[in-house]
Structure formats: structure tokens, C-alpha cells
C-alpha positions as CSV (number, residue, x, y, z in Angstrom):
1,X,-22.1,-3.0,4.7
2,X,-24.6,-1.8,2.2
3,X,-24.0,-1.6,-1.5
4,X,-23.4,2.2,-1.4
5,X,-20.6,1.8,1.1
6,X,-19.1,-1.1,-0.9
7,X,-19.1,1.1,-4.0
8,X,-17.5,4.0,-2.1
9,X,-14.6,1.8,-1.0
10,X,-14.3,0.3,-4.4
11,X,-14.0,3.7,-6.0
12,X,-11.6,4.8,-3.2
13,X,-9.3,1.8,-3.9
14,X,-9.5,2.3,-7.7
15,X,-8.6,6.0,-7.3
16,X,-5.7,5.1,-5.0
17,X,-4.4,2.5,-7.4
18,X,-4.6,4.9,-10.4
19,X,-2.7,7.5,-8.4
20,X,0.1,5.1,-7.5
21,X,0.3,3.9,-11.1
22,X,0.5,7.5,-12.3
23,X,3.3,8.3,-9.9
24,X,5.1,5.1,-11.0
25,X,5.0,6.1,-14.6
26,X,6.3,9.6,-13.7
27,X,9.2,8.0,-11.8
28,X,10.1,5.7,-14.8
29,X,10.1,8.7,-17.1
30,X,12.2,10.7,-14.7
31,X,14.7,8.0,-14.2
32,X,15.1,7.4,-17.9
33,X,15.6,11.1,-18.5
34,X,18.1,11.5,-15.6
35,X,21.8,11.0,-16.3
36,X,24.3,9.5,-14.0
37,X,27.2,11.1,-16.0
38,X,27.8,13.8,-13.4
39,X,31.4,15.1,-13.4
40,X,31.4,15.8,-9.7
41,X,31.6,12.7,-7.5
42,X,29.6,14.3,-4.7
43,X,26.8,15.2,-7.2
44,X,26.9,11.7,-8.6
45,X,26.7,10.1,-5.1
46,X,23.7,12.3,-4.3
47,X,22.0,11.4,-7.5
48,X,22.6,7.7,-6.9
49,X,21.2,8.0,-3.3
50,X,18.1,9.8,-4.6
51,X,17.6,7.2,-7.2
52,X,17.9,4.4,-4.7
53,X,15.4,6.0,-2.4
54,X,13.0,6.6,-5.2
55,X,13.3,2.9,-6.3
56,X,12.6,1.7,-2.8
57,X,9.6,3.9,-2.5
58,X,8.2,2.6,-5.8
59,X,8.8,-1.0,-4.7
60,X,6.7,-0.3,-1.6
61,X,4.1,1.2,-3.8
62,X,4.2,-1.8,-6.1
63,X,3.5,-4.0,-3.0
64,X,0.7,-1.7,-2.0
65,X,-0.9,-2.0,-5.4
66,X,-1.0,-5.8,-5.0
67,X,-2.8,-5.3,-1.6
68,X,-5.3,-2.9,-3.3
69,X,-5.9,-5.6,-6.0
70,X,-6.5,-8.1,-3.2
71,X,-9.0,-5.7,-1.5
72,X,-10.8,-5.3,-4.8
73,X,-11.0,-9.1,-5.2
74,X,-12.5,-9.3,-1.7
75,X,-15.1,-6.7,-2.7
76,X,-16.0,-8.9,-5.7
77,X,-16.2,-12.1,-3.7
78,X,-18.2,-10.4,-0.8
79,X,-15.5,-10.9,1.9
80,X,-14.4,-7.2,2.0
81,X,-14.8,-5.5,5.3
82,X,-14.6,-8.7,7.4
83,X,-11.7,-9.7,9.6
84,X,-9.8,-12.6,8.2
85,X,-9.1,-13.9,11.8
86,X,-12.5,-13.4,13.6
87,X,-14.8,-13.1,10.5
88,X,-16.4,-10.2,12.2
89,X,-17.0,-6.8,10.5
90,X,-14.1,-4.4,10.4
91,X,-15.1,-0.9,11.6
92,X,-15.9,1.7,9.0
93,X,-13.5,4.1,10.7
94,X,-10.6,1.5,10.2
95,X,-11.6,0.9,6.6
96,X,-11.7,4.6,6.0
97,X,-8.2,5.0,7.4
98,X,-6.8,1.9,5.8
99,X,-9.1,0.6,3.0
100,X,-6.8,-2.5,2.5
101,X,-7.2,-3.7,6.1
102,X,-7.8,-7.4,6.5
103,X,-7.9,-7.5,10.3
104,X,-10.1,-5.7,12.8
105,X,-8.3,-3.3,15.2
106,X,-8.4,-5.9,18.0
107,X,-7.0,-8.7,15.8
108,X,-4.3,-6.4,14.4
109,X,-3.3,-5.4,18.0
110,X,-3.1,-9.1,18.9
111,X,-1.0,-9.9,15.9
112,X,1.4,-7.0,16.6
113,X,1.7,-8.1,20.3
114,X,2.5,-11.6,19.1
115,X,5.1,-10.3,16.7
116,X,6.8,-8.3,19.4
117,X,6.8,-11.3,21.8
118,X,8.4,-13.6,19.2
119,X,10.8,-10.9,18.0
120,X,12.2,-10.6,21.6
121,X,12.9,-14.4,21.7
């Protein structure tokens, strides 16, 4: 991958991370402003369910941010864009679709097949 492509993916990852952090800040502000002192039990249950869903979503995004940080570290150390299993380049189409990818499509498919096989045991 040439330096222009590397910079493109670095910028893409940074922008994605900033967007996730912005959404996280908005969620925190929203949750702090929200009150659970609803008089109606049904309204309170709905509010608690919504809050729980929002917190689960933010937790997934927190984990995604750590994967983005790992991808940025791989860019810095020169290993970005190479499959961790085969050490061969990951296709640009895969990286465009999933910039945090660490496995080529073939290696990912093998990994998923193996997971399904062991899950059935």
C-alpha cells in the first residue's frame, strides 16, 4: 500500500473515532439530563429499557474505539493492511468496508468456519 492510501485509511479511522466519541459525549449529556422519576410505571419501564439499550450500544462503540486505536497503531508500526494469520495483504475493498480488519477475507472465513465447528461440539 502506498503512503497516500495509508494516509487515507488513517484519516478515515480518525474521523470514525471522533464521530464515535462525539456520539458518546451526547449520550452522556442526554443520560445526565434525563430523569427516571416518571410517575407512570409503564413510562418508567420504557425509559429504563431505552437507557439500557443506549448503554449497550455505547459499550459496543467503546470496544470499537479500542479496535480503531489498534488499527492506528498498526499504521504507525507498518503492519496495517496485512493479515495477522497469513501475513499477506488484505484487499483494499475489505479495508474500505472494514478499516479495522486484521484478517483477509479467506482467513476470516476459515476462522468463522472453525468457530461454527467448535460451537456445535
